[in-house]
C-alpha positions in Angstrom: 25.1 13.5 -22.3 25.8 12.6 -18.3 23.0 14.1 -17.3 20.6 11.0 -18.6 23.4 8.5 -17.6 21.7 5.7 -15.6 23.8 5.7 -12.6 22.8 9.7 -12.1 19.0 8.9 -12.9 19.1 6.0 -10.2 20.6 8.5 -7.4 18.4 11.0 -8.1 15.4 8.8 -7.7 17.2 7.8 -4.6 17.7 11.2 -2.9 14.0 11.5 -3.3 13.7 8.4 -0.8 16.2 9.4 1.1 14.9 13.0 1.7 11.6 11.7 2.5 13.3 8.5 4.8 15.1 11.0 7.0 11.7 13.3 7.4 10.2 10.1 8.8 13.2 9.1 10.9 12.8 12.4 12.9 9.6 11.1 15.0 10.9 7.1 14.2 8.9 6.1 17.6 5.2 7.4 17.1 5.9 7.0 12.9 7.0 3.1 14.0 4.0 2.0 16.6 1.1 1.9 14.3 2.4 -1.1 12.2 3.2 -3.3 15.4 0.1 -1.7 17.7 -2.8 -1.6 15.1 -2.9 -5.9 13.7 -1.9 -6.5 17.4 -5.2 -5.3 18.4 -7.1 -6.5 15.1 -5.8 -10.3 16.5 -6.6 -9.5 19.8 -10.1 -8.2 19.7 -11.4 -10.1 16.4 -9.4 -12.5 15.4 -8.9 -14.4 18.8 -12.3 -12.6 20.1 -14.5 -13.0 17.6 -13.0 -15.7 16.1 -13.7 -17.8 18.5 -17.6 -17.8 17.7 -16.6 -18.2 14.2 -16.0 -21.4 12.0 -13.3 -22.4 10.7 -12.9 -20.4 6.8 -11.5 -21.7 4.2 -10.4 -24.8 6.1 -8.4 -22.4 8.5 -8.8 -21.3 11.9 -10.4 -17.7 11.6 -7.2 -16.1 13.4 -5.3 -17.7 11.1 -7.8 -16.6 8.3 -7.3 -13.5 9.8 -3.9 -12.7 9.9 -2.3 -12.0 6.2 -5.6 -9.8 5.3 -3.8 -7.4 8.1 -0.5 -7.6 6.2 -2.4 -6.5 3.1 -4.2 -3.8 4.5 -1.4 -2.1 6.5 0.1 -1.8 3.5 -2.7 -0.1 1.8 -3.1 2.3 4.6 0.8 3.7 5.0 0.7 4.2 1.0 -2.5 6.0 0.7 -1.9 8.3 3.9 1.7 8.7 2.2 0.6 9.9 -1.0 -2.4 11.7 -0.3 -2.2 14.1 2.6 1.5 13.8 2.7 2.3 14.8 -0.8 -0.5 17.0 -1.0 1.1 18.9 2.1 4.4 18.6 0.6 2.8 20.0 -3.0 0.5 23.0 -1.8 1.9 23.8 1.6 5.9 23.0 2.0 6.6 23.6 -1.4 9.1 20.4 -1.2 8.6 19.4 -5.0 9.0 23.1 -6.4 12.4 23.1 -4.7 12.8 19.6 -5.5 12.1 20.7 -9.4 14.9 23.9 -8.9 17.5 20.9 -8.5 18.7 18.3 -11.1 15.8 16.4 -10.2 13.5 15.9 -13.1 9.4 15.3 -12.6 10.0 11.6 -13.7 12.6 10.8 -10.3 10.0 12.7 -8.1 7.5 10.7 -9.0 9.4 7.1 -9.0 11.4 8.1 -5.4 7.4 8.7 -4.4 6.7 5.3 -5.4 9.8 4.1 -3.8 9.7 5.6 -0.7 5.8 4.2 -0.3 7.1 1.0 -1.7 9.4 0.7 1.3 7.2 1.9 3.7 4.9 -0.9 2.3 7.8 -3.3 3.1 8.6 -2.2 6.0 4.7 -2.4 7.8 4.4 -5.9 6.1 8.0 -7.0 8.6 6.4 -5.3 11.3 2.7 -7.2 10.9 5.0 -10.3 10.2 6.7 -10.3 13.3 3.4 -9.8 15.2 1.6 -12.8 13.7 5.1 -14.9 13.9 5.0 -14.0 17.9 1.7 -15.9 18.0 2.7 -18.5 16.3 0.3 -18.0 13.4 2.7 -17.8 10.4 4.8 -21.0 10.5 5.9 -21.7 6.5 8.7 -20.2 5.0 7.3 -18.8 1.7 5.4 -16.4 4.1 9.0 -14.1 4.3 7.8 -13.5 0.7 4.8 -11.5 2.0 7.4 -8.2 2.6 7.6 -8.2 -1.4 4.1 -8.3 -2.0 3.7 -5.7 0.6 6.0 -3.7 -1.7 4.4 -4.0 -4.8 1.1 -3.6 -3.0 2.0 -0.1 -1.4 3.4 0.7 -5.3 0.2 0.4 -6.5 -1.8 2.2 -3.6 0.7 4.8 -3.7 0.3 5.1 -7.3 -4.0 5.5 -6.9 -3.3 8.1 -4.0 -1.3 9.9 -6.3 -3.4 10.1 -9.1 -6.2 10.8 -6.3 -4.0 14.1 -5.6 -3.8 14.7 -8.8 -7.6 15.9 -9.3 -7.8 17.4 -5.1 -7.5 21.0 -4.1 -8.8 20.9 -0.8 -7.0 18.5 1.4 -10.4 17.9 3.4 -11.7 15.9 0.2 -9.1 13.0 0.7 -12.0 11.7 3.4 -14.6 11.1 0.0 -11.5 8.9 -1.2 -11.2 7.5 2.6 -14.9 6.7 3.3 -15.6 6.1 -0.2 -13.1 3.6 -1.1 -9.9 2.7 1.1 -12.5 1.9 4.0 -15.1 0.1 2.1 -12.5 -2.2 0.4 -10.9 -2.7 3.4 -13.9 -4.6 4.6 -15.2 -6.2 0.7 -11.9 -7.9 -0.3 -11.2 -11.3 1.3 -9.9 -9.6 4.5 -12.4 -10.5 6.4 -14.3 -13.8 5.2 -13.8 -15.3 1.9 -15.4 -13.8 -1.3 -17.6 -16.8 -1.9 -20.0 -15.4 0.6 -20.5 -12.4 -1.2 -24.2 -12.2 -3.9 -22.1 -12.7 -7.2 -22.1 -9.3 -8.4 -20.2 -8.2 -5.4 -18.0 -10.6 -5.9 -16.9 -9.3 -9.6 -16.8 -6.1 -8.4 -13.8 -7.0 -5.4 -12.3 -8.6 -8.0 -11.6 -5.4 -10.0 -9.7 -4.1 -6.1 -6.0 -4.6 -6.0 -6.5 -4.9 -2.3 -8.3 -8.3 -2.5 -5.5 -10.0 -5.1 -2.6 -8.8 -2.2 -4.9 -10.6 0.2 -4.7 -13.9 -1.9 -1.2 -13.7 -2.4 -0.6 -13.3 1.1 -3.1 -15.9 2.2 -1.3 -18.5 0.1 2.5 -17.7 0.9 1.3 -17.6 4.9 -0.9 -20.7 4.5 0.7 -22.9 1.9 -2.1 -22.8 0.4 -1.6 -22.1 -3.4 -3.3 -22.9 -6.6 -2.1 -22.8 -10.4 -3.7 -19.4 -11.1 -1.6 -17.1 -8.3 0.3 -15.5 -11.3 -3.2 -14.0 -12.9 -3.8 -12.3 -9.3 -0.2 -10.7 -9.3 -0.9 -9.4 -12.8 -4.1 -7.9 -12.0 -2.7 -6.2 -8.8 0.1 -4.6 -11.4 -2.8 -4.4 -14.2 -5.6 -2.7 -12.3 -3.2 0.5 -11.5 -1.2 1.4 -14.7 -3.8 3.1 -16.3 -4.3 5.8 -12.6 -0.5 5.8 -12.6 -0.2 7.6 -16.8 -3.6 9.4 -15.7 -1.6 10.6 -12.2 1.9 11.2 -13.5 0.3 13.6 -16.3 -1.9 15.3 -13.8 0.7 15.8 -11.4 3.1 17.1 -13.8 1.1 19.4 -15.3 -0.2 20.9 -11.7 3.8 21.6 -11.1 4.5 23.1 -14.1 1.7 25.6 -13.5 2.5 26.3 -10.0 5.6 27.4 -11.5 4.7 29.7 -14.1 
């Protein structure tokens, strides 16, 4: 009875999170540099460089329009790398999950601990980008402080997608297909660099099926103080699009781990 008592459940979920946090902090400087450096380069090269030749978009200077997209994509890449290459290495090479499951930690707690760590990285990466944007004077509205929460949710969603992909991949090189065929295209066609209305109508509908699109819309609303009555729909879509993959990824990974232990 005590094994299922909620505090013990939460403690074991946190134990998985804590393990990942300790490993991450061993190389803190190289791990913490990209979330500051990458948005800085995009802002300088595209926002200020290319942006001076572009008209305002949705009533915003181009660099201001671009800024929230940098926050959104930062949490996407942090979560995707963690739950594709990171999860695969822990699963197949380091046998971390097999060792964790040899303790009182259950697969459910392991899965939730992974997602919690993904969300934490998305939260921290969003804060890092927010600090860069604030330093350039691109974010001045108080509600922008809520963007790391959206970054947390976005990272959890893409963590779910990443673990689903990992659950069906048996060769680490196959992740190249996921990055080249899905992550990179949505980076360009989710409203990050230009308004969706500039796409053909068919592609606009496809873009609305991409979780990143809804994250960009939510973050842009918070950073520019431009709100619309249907923002809650984007929040629901962001969560709802990931639910089938959460079920499939959870089931596939669980069966795969059980197969490894036999």
